[in-house]
C-alpha positions in Angstrom: 4.8 2.5 -4.6 2.7 5.2 -6.3 -1.1 5.6 -6.2 -1.7 3.5 -9.4 0.2 0.6 -7.9 -1.9 0.9 -4.7 -5.1 0.9 -6.8 -3.9 -2.1 -8.7 -3.3 -4.0 -5.5 -6.6 -3.0 -3.9 -8.6 -4.1 -7.0 -6.6 -7.3 -7.6 -7.3 -8.7 -4.1 -10.7 -10.3 -3.7 -10.9 -9.1 0.0 -10.6 -5.4 -1.0 -11.9 -5.4 -4.6 -15.3 -4.0 -3.7 -14.0 -1.1 -1.7 -14.8 2.1 -3.5 -11.7 4.0 -4.6 -11.7 7.7 -5.4 -8.5 9.1 -6.9 -7.9 12.7 -5.7 -5.0 14.0 -7.7 -3.4 17.0 -9.3 -2.9 15.2 -12.6 -5.2 16.1 -15.5 -3.2 13.8 -17.8 -5.7 11.7 -19.9 -3.3 8.7 -19.6 -3.7 8.8 -15.8 -7.5 9.0 -16.0 -7.7 6.1 -18.5 -5.3 3.9 -16.5 -7.1 4.6 -13.3 -10.4 3.5 -14.7 -8.9 0.5 -16.4 -7.5 -0.5 -12.9 -11.0 -0.2 -11.4 -11.2 3.3 -9.9 -14.7 4.4 -9.0 -14.1 8.1 -9.5 -11.2 10.4 -10.6 -11.2 13.9 -9.3 -8.6 16.6 -10.1 -7.9 18.6 -6.9 -8.7 22.3 -7.1 -5.6 24.4 -6.4 -7.3 27.0 -4.3 -7.8 25.8 -0.7 -11.4 27.0 -0.3 -12.3 25.2 -3.6 -10.5 22.1 -2.5 -12.3 22.1 0.9 -15.7 22.5 -0.9 -14.8 19.7 -3.3 -13.9 17.3 -0.5 -17.1 18.2 1.3 -19.2 17.5 -1.8 -17.3 14.3 -2.3 -18.0 13.2 1.2 -21.7 14.0 0.9 -22.0 12.1 -2.3 -20.4 8.9 -0.9 -22.2 9.1 2.4 -25.7 10.2 1.4 -26.3 9.7 -2.3 -24.3 6.6 -3.3 -26.0 3.3 -3.0 -23.7 0.5 -2.0 -24.3 -3.3 -1.8 -24.8 -5.0 1.5 -22.3 -7.9 1.1 -23.5 -9.5 4.4 -27.1 -9.8 3.2 -28.0 -13.0 1.3 -31.1 -11.5 -0.2 
């Protein structure tokens, strides 16, 4: 099973549909980007080749999802 198949399964299951999915890939192919978004990906990031740049990108990604992104509280009824 490849990553797009995993994404399709996550987004097709009501129990996991709302889980944010970030694709971190080496593919710059526009077809892969389009298909990922059509399947429900929340972000598509092409990995930097250089390790230091990759580490910085992962750190920025983590900071975004943990500190800046607003997510719904599914347990709240308000």
